[in-house]
C-alpha positions in Angstrom: -19.5 -48.0 -1.3 -18.7 -45.0 0.9 -17.2 -41.7 -0.4 -13.8 -40.9 0.8 -12.5 -37.3 0.8 -8.8 -38.3 1.1 -8.1 -35.5 3.6 -9.4 -32.7 1.4 -11.6 -30.1 2.9 -15.2 -30.0 1.6 -16.4 -27.2 -0.7 -18.5 -25.6 2.1 -15.5 -25.2 4.3 -13.4 -23.7 1.5 -16.2 -21.2 0.7 -16.4 -20.2 4.3 -12.7 -19.7 4.5 -12.7 -17.7 1.3 -15.5 -15.5 2.5 -13.7 -14.9 5.8 -10.5 -13.9 4.0 -12.5 -11.6 1.7 -14.0 -9.8 4.7 -10.6 -9.5 6.3 -9.1 -8.1 3.1 -11.9 -5.5 2.8 -11.3 -4.5 6.4 -7.6 -4.3 5.7 -8.2 -2.0 2.7 -10.2 0.3 4.9 -7.3 0.4 7.4 -4.8 1.0 4.6 -6.7 4.2 3.6 -6.1 5.6 7.1 -2.4 4.6 7.4 0.1 7.2 6.0 3.7 7.5 5.1 5.7 10.6 4.7 8.7 11.1 2.3 10.9 14.2 2.4 13.7 15.2 0.0 16.1 18.0 -0.4 16.6 18.4 3.4 12.8 18.8 3.9 12.2 21.2 1.0 9.6 18.9 -0.5 7.4 16.6 1.6 4.8 14.1 0.3 2.3 12.2 2.4 0.7 9.1 0.9 -1.8 6.6 2.3 -0.9 3.0 2.4 -3.4 2.3 -0.4 -1.1 4.6 -2.5 -3.1 7.8 -2.7 -1.2 11.1 -2.4 -2.7 13.0 0.5 -0.5 16.1 0.7 2.4 17.8 -1.0 4.3 20.6 0.8 6.9 22.7 -0.9 9.0 25.2 1.0 9.2 28.7 -0.5 12.9 28.5 -0.9 12.5 25.6 -3.4 10.7 27.8 -5.8 13.2 29.3 -8.2 11.6 30.5 -11.5 15.0 30.1 -13.2 15.3 26.4 -12.1 11.9 24.7 -12.3 13.6 21.4 -13.3 15.1 21.0 -9.9 11.8 21.5 -8.1 10.1 19.0 -10.5 12.8 16.4 -9.8 12.4 16.9 -6.0 8.6 16.5 -6.3 9.0 13.4 -8.5 11.6 11.9 -6.1 9.4 12.5 -3.0 6.3 11.1 -4.7 8.1 8.0 -5.8 9.6 7.4 -2.3 6.2 7.9 -0.7 4.6 5.4 -3.0 7.5 2.9 -2.4 6.9 3.3 1.4 3.2 2.9 0.9 3.6 -0.3 -1.1 5.9 -1.7 1.6 3.4 -0.8 4.4 0.5 -2.3 2.3 2.4 -5.5 1.9 3.1 -5.7 5.6 -0.5 -5.2 6.5 -1.8 -7.7 4.0 0.8 -10.3 5.2 -0.9 -10.1 8.6 -4.0 -11.6 6.9 -2.5 -13.9 4.3 0.4 -15.1 6.3 2.7 -13.6 3.6 1.3 -15.8 0.8 0.7 -13.0 -1.7 3.3 -12.2 -4.3 4.8 -8.7 -4.2 2.5 -6.1 -5.7 -0.6 -8.3 -5.2 -1.7 -6.5 -2.0 -3.4 -3.8 -4.0 -5.7 -6.3 -5.8 -8.0 -6.9 -2.8 
């Protein structure tokens, strides 16, 4: 009696495909480290640069933002800029990963590989 595979790929093919995707994901992660996004708030008073793999690369604060009597406003501006940079970085990361996966990863999963 002959074995039938009923149209299912063999295990060797699946492993090769998985290894190929793993290599592509590693290459994409390296690329994400080089891609950056910039978020500015307060009319450019605070600027944050983040990589697409969600690392803060640079924070710039203009001198006029520094008011010793109002530190809370500066803290809010920095927090807002960081959160916006990370949001943009996540969006860019998902777009880059979708190029490899065909968009088959759920939101937030791009950072797992």
